[in-house]
PQR file of N, CA, C, O and H, with PARSE charges and radii, in Angstrom:
ATOM      1  N   MET A   1       0.747  -1.238   0.019 -0.4000 1.5000
ATOM      2  CA  MET A   1       0.008   0.023  -0.041 -0.0000 2.0000
ATOM      3  C   MET A   1       0.937   1.243  -0.023  0.5500 1.7000
ATOM      4  O   MET A   1       0.685   2.194  -0.764 -0.5500 1.4000
ATOM      5  N   LYS A   2       1.974   1.255   0.772 -0.4000 1.5000
ATOM      6  CA  LYS A   2       2.876   2.439   0.756 -0.0000 2.0000
ATOM      7  C   LYS A   2       3.412   2.727  -0.599  0.5500 1.7000
ATOM      8  O   LYS A   2       3.601   3.880  -0.986 -0.5500 1.4000
ATOM      9  H   LYS A   2       2.178   0.483   1.373  0.4000 1.0000
ATOM     10  N   MET A   3       3.668   1.627  -1.349 -0.4000 1.5000
ATOM     11  CA  MET A   3       4.264   1.753  -2.704 -0.0000 2.0000
ATOM     12  C   MET A   3       3.295   2.476  -3.652  0.5500 1.7000
ATOM     13  O   MET A   3       3.700   3.261  -4.510 -0.5500 1.4000
ATOM     14  H   MET A   3       3.514   0.690  -1.034  0.4000 1.0000
ATOM     15  N   LEU A   4       2.080   2.200  -3.474 -0.4000 1.5000
ATOM     16  CA  LEU A   4       0.959   2.724  -4.275 -0.0000 2.0000
ATOM     17  C   LEU A   4       0.831   4.272  -3.957  0.5500 1.7000
ATOM     18  O   LEU A   4       0.715   5.118  -4.843 -0.5500 1.4000
ATOM     19  H   LEU A   4       1.752   1.563  -2.777  0.4000 1.0000
ATOM     20  N   GLU A   5       0.864   4.559  -2.576 -0.4000 1.5000
ATOM     21  CA  GLU A   5       0.799   5.887  -2.167 -0.0000 2.0000
ATOM     22  C   GLU A   5       1.976   6.781  -2.689  0.5500 1.7000
ATOM     23  O   GLU A   5       1.821   7.927  -3.113 -0.5500 1.4000
ATOM     24  H   GLU A   5       0.958   3.871  -1.857  0.4000 1.0000
ATOM     25  N   ARG A   6       3.145   6.131  -2.607 -0.4000 1.5000
ATOM     26  CA  ARG A   6       4.349   6.869  -3.163 -0.0000 2.0000
ATOM     27  C   ARG A   6       4.265   7.205  -4.641  0.5500 1.7000
ATOM     28  O   ARG A   6       4.695   8.267  -5.089 -0.5500 1.4000
ATOM     29  H   ARG A   6       3.271   5.201  -2.263  0.4000 1.0000
ATOM     30  N   LEU A   7       3.692   6.254  -5.388 -0.4000 1.5000
ATOM     31  CA  LEU A   7       3.340   6.475  -6.773 -0.0000 2.0000
ATOM     32  C   LEU A   7       2.426   7.495  -7.022  0.5500 1.7000
ATOM     33  O   LEU A   7       2.632   8.341  -7.892 -0.5500 1.4000
ATOM     34  H   LEU A   7       3.343   5.391  -5.023  0.4000 1.0000
ATOM     35  N   ILE A   8       1.387   7.477  -6.289 -0.4000 1.5000
ATOM     36  CA  ILE A   8       0.371   8.580  -6.391 -0.0000 2.0000
ATOM     37  C   ILE A   8       0.910   9.966  -6.080  0.5500 1.7000
ATOM     38  O   ILE A   8       0.621  10.906  -6.820 -0.5500 1.4000
ATOM     39  H   ILE A   8       1.220   6.790  -5.582  0.4000 1.0000
ATOM     40  N   VAL A   9       1.684  10.128  -5.007 -0.4000 1.5000
ATOM     41  CA  VAL A   9       2.258  11.368  -4.679 -0.0000 2.0000
ATOM     42  C   VAL A   9       3.250  11.869  -5.667  0.5500 1.7000
ATOM     43  O   VAL A   9       3.302  13.070  -5.935 -0.5500 1.4000
ATOM     44  H   VAL A   9       1.919   9.364  -4.406  0.4000 1.0000
ATOM     45  N   LYS A  10       4.095  10.935  -6.259 -0.4000 1.5000
ATOM     46  CA  LYS A  10       4.980  11.257  -7.268 -0.0000 2.0000
ATOM     47  C   LYS A  10       4.186  11.729  -8.543  0.5500 1.7000
ATOM     48  O   LYS A  10       4.608  12.679  -9.203 -0.5500 1.4000
ATOM     49  H   LYS A  10       4.054   9.960  -6.042  0.4000 1.0000
ATOM     50  N   ALA A  11       3.073  11.084  -8.874 -0.4000 1.5000
ATOM     51  CA  ALA A  11       2.270  11.378  -9.996 -0.0000 2.0000
ATOM     52  C   ALA A  11       1.657  12.761  -9.774  0.5500 1.7000
ATOM     53  O   ALA A  11       1.578  13.522 -10.739 -0.5500 1.4000
ATOM     54  H   ALA A  11       2.730  10.313  -8.338  0.4000 1.0000
ATOM     55  N   VAL A  12       1.234  13.124  -8.612 -0.4000 1.5000
ATOM     56  CA  VAL A  12       0.656  14.445  -8.174 -0.0000 2.0000
ATOM     57  C   VAL A  12       1.649  15.500  -8.482  0.5500 1.7000
ATOM     58  O   VAL A  12       1.342  16.479  -9.163 -0.5500 1.4000
ATOM     59  H   VAL A  12       1.298  12.506  -7.829  0.4000 1.0000
ATOM     60  N   ILE A  13       2.841  15.318  -7.989 -0.4000 1.5000
ATOM     61  CA  ILE A  13       4.025  16.249  -8.084 -0.0000 2.0000
ATOM     62  C   ILE A  13       4.366  16.534  -9.466  0.5500 1.7000
ATOM     63  O   ILE A  13       4.571  17.681  -9.863 -0.5500 1.4000
ATOM     64  H   ILE A  13       3.090  14.523  -7.436  0.4000 1.0000
ATOM     65  N   ILE A  14       4.433  15.447 -10.244 -0.4000 1.5000
ATOM     66  CA  ILE A  14       4.789  15.593 -11.775 -0.0000 2.0000
ATOM     67  C   ILE A  14       3.686  16.403 -12.380  0.5500 1.7000
ATOM     68  O   ILE A  14       3.934  17.325 -13.156 -0.5500 1.4000
ATOM     69  H   ILE A  14       4.267  14.515  -9.921  0.4000 1.0000
ATOM     70  N   GLN A  15       2.480  16.070 -12.035 -0.4000 1.5000
ATOM     71  CA  GLN A  15       1.317  16.823 -12.671 -0.0000 2.0000
ATOM     72  C   GLN A  15       1.411  18.386 -12.303  0.5500 1.7000
ATOM     73  O   GLN A  15       1.231  19.238 -13.173 -0.5500 1.4000
ATOM     74  H   GLN A  15       2.278  15.321 -11.405  0.4000 1.0000
ATOM     75  N   LEU A  16       1.689  18.704 -11.030 -0.4000 1.5000
ATOM     76  CA  LEU A  16       1.858  19.863 -10.688 -0.0000 2.0000
ATOM     77  C   LEU A  16       3.012  20.628 -11.341  0.5500 1.7000
ATOM     78  O   LEU A  16       2.809  21.804 -11.642 -0.5500 1.4000
ATOM     79  H   LEU A  16       1.835  18.012 -10.323  0.4000 1.0000
ATOM     80  N   LEU A  17       4.046  20.145 -11.555 -0.4000 1.5000
ATOM     81  CA  LEU A  17       5.189  20.723 -12.265 -0.0000 2.0000
ATOM     82  C   LEU A  17       4.845  20.936 -13.750  0.5500 1.7000
ATOM     83  O   LEU A  17       5.241  21.978 -14.274 -0.5500 1.4000
ATOM     84  H   LEU A  17       4.210  19.190 -11.309  0.4000 1.0000
ATOM     85  N   PHE A  18       4.157  20.063 -14.464 -0.4000 1.5000
ATOM     86  CA  PHE A  18       3.696  20.278 -15.744 -0.0000 2.0000
ATOM     87  C   PHE A  18       2.663  21.318 -15.858  0.5500 1.7000
ATOM     88  O   PHE A  18       2.597  21.998 -16.882 -0.5500 1.4000
ATOM     89  H   PHE A  18       3.836  19.217 -14.038  0.4000 1.0000
ATOM     90  N   LEU A  19       1.827  21.492 -14.843 -0.4000 1.5000
ATOM     91  CA  LEU A  19       0.928  22.503 -14.876 -0.0000 2.0000
ATOM     92  C   LEU A  19       1.538  23.945 -14.764  0.5500 1.7000
ATOM     93  O   LEU A  19       1.186  24.889 -15.471 -0.5500 1.4000
ATOM     94  H   LEU A  19       1.881  20.940 -14.011  0.4000 1.0000
ATOM     95  N   LEU A  20       2.491  23.993 -13.792 -0.4000 1.5000
ATOM     96  CA  LEU A  20       3.187  25.303 -13.613 -0.0000 2.0000
ATOM     97  C   LEU A  20       3.994  25.627 -14.763  0.5500 1.7000
ATOM     98  O   LEU A  20       4.116  26.804 -15.103 -0.5500 1.4000
ATOM     99  H   LEU A  20       2.776  23.227 -13.218  0.4000 1.0000
ATOM    100  N   ALA A  21       4.616  24.593 -15.461 -0.4000 1.5000
ATOM    101  CA  ALA A  21       5.343  24.963 -16.685 -0.0000 2.0000
ATOM    102  C   ALA A  21       4.523  25.331 -17.813  0.5500 1.7000
ATOM    103  O   ALA A  21       4.976  26.133 -18.629 -0.5500 1.4000
ATOM    104  H   ALA A  21       4.518  23.637 -15.185  0.4000 1.0000
ATOM    105  N   ALA A  22       3.303  24.813 -17.966 -0.4000 1.5000
ATOM    106  CA  ALA A  22       2.380  25.254 -18.973 -0.0000 2.0000
ATOM    107  C   ALA A  22       1.867  26.607 -18.715  0.5500 1.7000
ATOM    108  O   ALA A  22       1.697  27.377 -19.660 -0.5500 1.4000
ATOM    109  H   ALA A  22       2.935  24.162 -17.303  0.4000 1.0000
ATOM    110  N   GLN A  23       1.609  26.957 -17.503 -0.4000 1.5000
ATOM    111  CA  GLN A  23       1.200  28.338 -17.252 -0.0000 2.0000
ATOM    112  C   GLN A  23       2.252  29.358 -17.459  0.5500 1.7000
ATOM    113  O   GLN A  23       1.957  30.481 -17.870 -0.5500 1.4000
ATOM    114  H   GLN A  23       1.747  26.332 -16.735  0.4000 1.0000
ATOM    115  N   VAL A  24       3.399  29.029 -17.203 -0.4000 1.5000
ATOM    116  CA  VAL A  24       4.413  30.036 -17.381 -0.0000 2.0000
ATOM    117  C   VAL A  24       4.635  30.102 -18.972  0.5500 1.7000
ATOM    118  O   VAL A  24       4.887  31.186 -19.497 -0.5500 1.4000
ATOM    119  H   VAL A  24       3.638  28.117 -16.869  0.4000 1.0000
ATOM    120  N   LEU A  25       4.542  28.986 -19.689 -0.4000 1.5000
ATOM    121  CA  LEU A  25       4.720  29.170 -21.166 -0.0000 2.0000
ATOM    122  C   LEU A  25       3.712  29.921 -21.702  0.5500 1.7000
ATOM    123  O   LEU A  25       3.985  30.767 -22.554 -0.5500 1.4000
ATOM    124  H   LEU A  25       4.337  28.105 -19.262  0.4000 1.0000
ATOM    125  N   LEU A  26       2.396  29.712 -21.272 -0.4000 1.5000
ATOM    126  CA  LEU A  26       1.190  30.311 -21.900 -0.0000 2.0000
ATOM    127  C   LEU A  26       1.050  31.852 -21.488  0.5500 1.7000
ATOM    128  O   LEU A  26       0.611  32.683 -22.283 -0.5500 1.4000
ATOM    129  H   LEU A  26       2.174  29.025 -20.581  0.4000 1.0000
ATOM    130  N   HIS A  27       1.430  32.152 -20.267 -0.4000 1.5000
ATOM    131  CA  HIS A  27       1.134  33.510 -19.935 -0.0000 2.0000
ATOM    132  C   HIS A  27       2.341  34.403 -19.987  0.5500 1.7000
ATOM    133  O   HIS A  27       2.220  35.548 -20.422 -0.5500 1.4000
ATOM    134  H   HIS A  27       1.786  31.477 -19.621  0.4000 1.0000
ATOM    135  N   LYS A  28       3.589  33.912 -19.535 -0.4000 1.5000
ATOM    136  CA  LYS A  28       4.816  34.823 -19.494 -0.0000 2.0000
ATOM    137  C   LYS A  28       5.325  34.976 -20.856  0.5500 1.7000
ATOM    138  O   LYS A  28       5.636  36.086 -21.288 -0.5500 1.4000
ATOM    139  H   LYS A  28       3.688  32.982 -19.181  0.4000 1.0000
ATOM    140  N   TYR A  29       5.439  33.755 -21.649 -0.4000 1.5000
ATOM    141  CA  TYR A  29       6.099  33.946 -22.911 -0.0000 2.0000
ATOM    142  C   TYR A  29       5.272  34.010 -24.187  0.5500 1.7000
ATOM    143  O   TYR A  29       5.698  33.939 -25.340 -0.5500 1.4000
ATOM    144  H   TYR A  29       5.187  32.854 -21.298  0.4000 1.0000
ATOM    145  N   ASP A  30       3.976  34.159 -23.767 -0.4000 1.5000
ATOM    146  CA  ASP A  30       2.849  34.391 -24.792 -0.0000 2.0000
ATOM    147  C   ASP A  30       2.987  33.453 -26.012  0.5500 1.7000
ATOM    148  O   ASP A  30       3.083  33.870 -27.166 -0.5500 1.4000
ATOM    149  H   ASP A  30       3.630  34.217 -22.830  0.4000 1.0000
ATOM    150  N   VAL A  31       2.989  32.202 -25.670 -0.4000 1.5000
ATOM    151  CA  VAL A  31       3.071  31.149 -26.746 -0.0000 2.0000
ATOM    152  C   VAL A  31       2.045  31.161 -27.625  0.5500 1.7000
ATOM    153  O   VAL A  31       2.237  30.987 -28.829 -0.5500 1.4000
ATOM    154  H   VAL A  31       2.912  31.863 -24.733  0.4000 1.0000
ATOM    155  N   MET A  32       0.801  31.379 -27.083 -0.4000 1.5000
ATOM    156  CA  MET A  32      -0.418  31.292 -27.871 -0.0000 2.0000
ATOM    157  C   MET A  32      -1.183  32.653 -27.900  0.5500 1.7000
ATOM    158  O   MET A  32      -2.210  32.750 -27.229 -0.5500 1.4000
ATOM    159  H   MET A  32       0.645  31.521 -26.105  0.4000 1.0000
ATOM    160  N   PRO A  33      -0.808  33.541 -28.523 -0.5600 1.5000
ATOM    161  CA  PRO A  33      -1.557  34.954 -28.511  0.2800 2.0000
ATOM    162  C   PRO A  33      -3.015  34.823 -28.858  0.5500 1.7000
ATOM    163  O   PRO A  33      -3.824  35.687 -28.520 -0.5500 1.4000
ATOM    164  N   GLU A  34      -3.347  33.765 -29.518 -0.4000 1.5000
ATOM    165  CA  GLU A  34      -4.773  33.564 -29.926 -0.0000 2.0000
ATOM    166  C   GLU A  34      -5.602  33.353 -28.540  0.5500 1.7000
ATOM    167  O   GLU A  34      -6.745  33.786 -28.392 -0.5500 1.4000
ATOM    168  H   GLU A  34      -2.690  33.062 -29.792  0.4000 1.0000
ATOM    169  N   LEU A  35      -5.029  32.778 -27.744 -0.4000 1.5000
ATOM    170  CA  LEU A  35      -5.728  32.485 -26.370 -0.0000 2.0000
ATOM    171  C   LEU A  35      -6.025  33.758 -25.658  0.5500 1.7000
ATOM    172  O   LEU A  35      -7.098  33.841 -25.059 -0.5500 1.4000
ATOM    173  H   LEU A  35      -4.101  32.426 -27.865  0.4000 1.0000
ATOM    174  N   LYS A  36      -5.176  34.782 -25.656 -0.4000 1.5000
ATOM    175  CA  LYS A  36      -5.389  35.942 -25.095 -0.0000 2.0000
ATOM    176  C   LYS A  36      -6.498  36.799 -25.848  0.5500 1.7000
ATOM    177  O   LYS A  36      -7.316  37.490 -25.240 -0.5500 1.4000
ATOM    178  H   LYS A  36      -4.305  34.715 -26.142  0.4000 1.0000
ATOM    179  N   GLN A  37      -6.444  36.690 -27.180 -0.4000 1.5000
ATOM    180  CA  GLN A  37      -7.475  37.341 -27.889 -0.0000 2.0000
ATOM    181  C   GLN A  37      -8.807  36.804 -27.603  0.5500 1.7000
ATOM    182  O   GLN A  37      -9.756  37.570 -27.437 -0.5500 1.4000
ATOM    183  H   GLN A  37      -5.779  36.129 -27.674  0.4000 1.0000
ATOM    184  N   LEU A  38      -8.955  35.308 -27.522 -0.4000 1.5000
ATOM    185  CA  LEU A  38     -10.266  34.656 -27.246 -0.0000 2.0000
ATOM    186  C   LEU A  38     -10.746  35.123 -25.914  0.5500 1.7000
ATOM    187  O   LEU A  38     -11.941  35.363 -25.745 -0.5500 1.4000
ATOM    188  H   LEU A  38      -8.183  34.686 -27.657  0.4000 1.0000
ATOM    189  N   ALA A  39      -9.782  35.276 -24.867 -0.4000 1.5000
ATOM    190  CA  ALA A  39     -10.281  35.611 -23.529 -0.0000 2.0000
ATOM    191  C   ALA A  39     -10.802  37.050 -23.650  0.5500 1.7000
ATOM    192  O   ALA A  39     -11.813  37.329 -23.007 -0.5500 1.4000
ATOM    193  H   ALA A  39      -8.811  35.081 -25.005  0.4000 1.0000
ATOM    194  N   GLN A  40     -10.206  38.015 -24.425 -0.4000 1.5000
ATOM    195  CA  GLN A  40     -10.817  39.261 -24.573 -0.0000 2.0000
ATOM    196  C   GLN A  40     -11.979  39.314 -25.238  0.5500 1.7000
ATOM    197  O   GLN A  40     -12.850  40.098 -24.862 -0.5500 1.4000
ATOM    198  H   GLN A  40      -9.385  37.788 -24.948  0.4000 1.0000
ATOM    199  N   TYR A  41     -12.165  38.509 -26.300 -0.4000 1.5000
ATOM    200  CA  TYR A  41     -13.456  38.355 -26.947 -0.0000 2.0000
ATOM    201  C   TYR A  41     -14.625  37.912 -26.107  0.5500 1.7000
ATOM    202  O   TYR A  41     -15.741  38.426 -26.189 -0.5500 1.4000
ATOM    203  H   TYR A  41     -11.457  37.873 -26.606  0.4000 1.0000
ATOM    204  N   GLU A  42     -14.300  36.914 -25.285 -0.4000 1.5000
ATOM    205  CA  GLU A  42     -15.282  36.359 -24.473 -0.0000 2.0000
ATOM    206  C   GLU A  42     -15.632  37.239 -23.208  0.5500 1.7000
ATOM    207  O   GLU A  42     -16.635  37.009 -22.532 -0.5500 1.4000
ATOM    208  H   GLU A  42     -13.394  36.497 -25.219  0.4000 1.0000
ATOM    209  N   GLY A  43     -14.766  38.240 -22.935 -0.4000 1.5000
ATOM    210  CA  GLY A  43     -15.092  39.115 -21.803 -0.0000 2.0000
ATOM    211  C   GLY A  43     -14.451  38.640 -20.586  0.5500 1.7000
ATOM    212  O   GLY A  43     -14.646  39.247 -19.533 -0.5500 1.4000
ATOM    213  H   GLY A  43     -13.952  38.428 -23.485  0.4000 1.0000
ATOM    214  N   VAL A  44     -13.678  37.577 -20.632 -0.4000 1.5000
ATOM    215  CA  VAL A  44     -13.178  37.082 -19.363 -0.0000 2.0000
ATOM    216  C   VAL A  44     -12.098  37.921 -18.664  0.5500 1.7000
ATOM    217  O   VAL A  44     -11.940  37.953 -17.444 -0.5500 1.4000
ATOM    218  H   VAL A  44     -13.519  37.084 -21.487  0.4000 1.0000
ATOM    219  N   ALA A  45     -11.365  38.606 -19.579 -0.4000 1.5000
ATOM    220  CA  ALA A  45     -10.293  39.440 -19.031 -0.0000 2.0000
ATOM    221  C   ALA A  45     -10.706  40.908 -18.638  0.5500 1.7000
ATOM    222  O   ALA A  45      -9.942  41.705 -18.095 -0.5500 1.4000
ATOM    223  H   ALA A  45     -11.494  38.580 -20.570  0.4000 1.0000
ATOM    224  N   LYS A  46     -12.013  41.161 -18.982 -0.4000 1.5000
ATOM    225  CA  LYS A  46     -12.546  42.521 -18.725 -0.0000 2.0000
ATOM    226  C   LYS A  46     -13.274  42.513 -17.270  0.5500 1.7000
ATOM    227  O   LYS A  46     -13.965  41.563 -16.900 -0.5500 1.4000
ATOM    228  H   LYS A  46     -12.634  40.513 -19.423  0.4000 1.0000
ATOM    229  N   ASN A  47     -13.063  43.569 -16.560 -0.4000 1.5000
ATOM    230  CA  ASN A  47     -13.668  43.760 -15.298 -0.0000 2.0000
ATOM    231  C   ASN A  47     -14.996  44.318 -15.544  0.5500 1.7000
ATOM    232  O   ASN A  47     -15.106  45.488 -15.911 -0.5500 1.4000
ATOM    233  H   ASN A  47     -12.502  44.340 -16.860  0.4000 1.0000
ATOM    234  N   SER A  48     -16.033  43.548 -15.365 -0.4000 1.5000
ATOM    235  CA  SER A  48     -17.400  44.052 -15.562 -0.0000 2.0000
ATOM    236  C   SER A  48     -18.251  43.824 -14.401  0.5500 1.7000
ATOM    237  O   SER A  48     -19.388  43.368 -14.521 -0.5500 1.4000
ATOM    238  H   SER A  48     -15.944  42.598 -15.067  0.4000 1.0000
ATOM    239  N   PHE A  49     -17.653  44.173 -13.123 -0.4000 1.5000
ATOM    240  CA  PHE A  49     -18.362  44.110 -11.931 -0.0000 2.0000
ATOM    241  C   PHE A  49     -19.557  45.093 -11.863  0.5500 1.7000
ATOM    242  O   PHE A  49     -20.586  44.805 -11.252 -0.5500 1.4000
ATOM    243  H   PHE A  49     -16.730  44.543 -13.027  0.4000 1.0000
ATOM    244  N   GLU A  50     -19.384  46.236 -12.500 -0.4000 1.5000
ATOM    245  CA  GLU A  50     -20.445  47.207 -12.444 -0.0000 2.0000
ATOM    246  C   GLU A  50     -21.775  46.667 -12.930  0.5500 1.7000
ATOM    247  O   GLU A  50     -22.836  46.806 -12.321 -0.5500 1.4000
ATOM    248  H   GLU A  50     -18.548  46.470 -12.996  0.4000 1.0000
ATOM    249  N   GLU A  51     -21.611  46.016 -14.125 -0.4000 1.5000
ATOM    250  CA  GLU A  51     -22.850  45.564 -14.856 -0.0000 2.0000
ATOM    251  C   GLU A  51     -23.362  44.353 -13.970  0.5500 1.7000
ATOM    252  O   GLU A  51     -24.569  44.116 -13.946 -0.5500 1.4000
ATOM    253  H   GLU A  51     -20.749  45.903 -14.619  0.4000 1.0000
ATOM    254  N   LEU A  52     -22.614  43.704 -13.358 -0.4000 1.5000
ATOM    255  CA  LEU A  52     -23.241  42.563 -12.612 -0.0000 2.0000
ATOM    256  C   LEU A  52     -23.885  43.191 -11.270  0.5500 1.7000
ATOM    257  O   LEU A  52     -24.876  42.639 -10.791 -0.5500 1.4000
ATOM    258  H   LEU A  52     -21.633  43.896 -13.378  0.4000 1.0000
ATOM    259  N   LEU A  53     -23.402  44.198 -10.732 -0.4000 1.5000
ATOM    260  CA  LEU A  53     -24.052  44.889  -9.576 -0.0000 2.0000
ATOM    261  C   LEU A  53     -25.332  45.597 -10.061  0.5500 1.7000
ATOM    262  O   LEU A  53     -26.356  45.577  -9.378 -0.5500 1.4000
ATOM    263  H   LEU A  53     -22.597  44.646 -11.121  0.4000 1.0000
ATOM    264  N   GLU A  54     -25.257  46.228 -11.263 -0.4000 1.5000
ATOM    265  CA  GLU A  54     -26.482  46.739 -11.780 -0.0000 2.0000
ATOM    266  C   GLU A  54     -27.618  45.700 -11.990  0.5500 1.7000
ATOM    267  O   GLU A  54     -28.796  45.975 -11.760 -0.5500 1.4000
ATOM    268  H   GLU A  54     -24.425  46.244 -11.818  0.4000 1.0000
ATOM    269  N   THR A  55     -27.214  44.540 -12.424 -0.4000 1.5000
ATOM    270  CA  THR A  55     -28.205  43.481 -12.511 -0.0000 2.0000
ATOM    271  C   THR A  55     -28.887  43.125 -11.367  0.5500 1.7000
ATOM    272  O   THR A  55     -30.113  43.036 -11.318 -0.5500 1.4000
ATOM    273  H   THR A  55     -26.258  44.317 -12.611  0.4000 1.0000
ATOM    274  N   PHE A  56     -28.008  42.881 -10.286 -0.4000 1.5000
ATOM    275  CA  PHE A  56     -28.486  42.447  -8.949 -0.0000 2.0000
ATOM    276  C   PHE A  56     -29.307  43.529  -8.412  0.5500 1.7000
ATOM    277  O   PHE A  56     -30.348  43.266  -7.810 -0.5500 1.4000
ATOM    278  H   PHE A  56     -27.011  42.953 -10.326  0.4000 1.0000
ATOM    279  N   GLY A  57     -28.893  44.779  -8.597 -0.4000 1.5000
ATOM    280  CA  GLY A  57     -29.692  45.877  -7.894 -0.0000 2.0000
ATOM    281  C   GLY A  57     -31.093  46.233  -8.572  0.5500 1.7000
ATOM    282  O   GLY A  57     -31.958  46.899  -8.003 -0.5500 1.4000
ATOM    283  H   GLY A  57     -28.047  44.993  -9.087  0.4000 1.0000
ATOM    284  N   GLY A  58     -31.203  45.734  -9.791 -0.4000 1.5000
ATOM    285  CA  GLY A  58     -32.441  46.093 -10.465 -0.0000 2.0000
ATOM    286  C   GLY A  58     -33.588  45.114 -10.108  0.5500 1.7000
ATOM    287  O   GLY A  58     -34.706  45.322 -10.579 -0.5500 1.4000
ATOM    288  H   GLY A  58     -30.500  45.193 -10.253  0.4000 1.0000
ATOM    289  N   LYS A  59     -33.353  44.039  -9.281 -0.4000 1.5000
ATOM    290  CA  LYS A  59     -34.341  43.096  -8.993 -0.0000 2.0000
ATOM    291  C   LYS A  59     -35.126  43.517  -7.812  0.5500 1.7000
ATOM    292  O   LYS A  59     -36.048  42.812  -7.400 -0.5500 1.4000
ATOM    293  H   LYS A  59     -32.445  43.871  -8.898  0.4000 1.0000
TER
END
């Protein structure tokens, strides 16, 4: 059982390292500029808290 637990912990650590490396590549080095354009098009990167508050305030 300890061997299985060690393998799971190692797999989690490796996954975390790959996740961090992918985040650095995508955000710092701007590997996929299309992804940034898509986020701006969808409105994810925009701060639209005022519209949200207006929606809740109108009810």
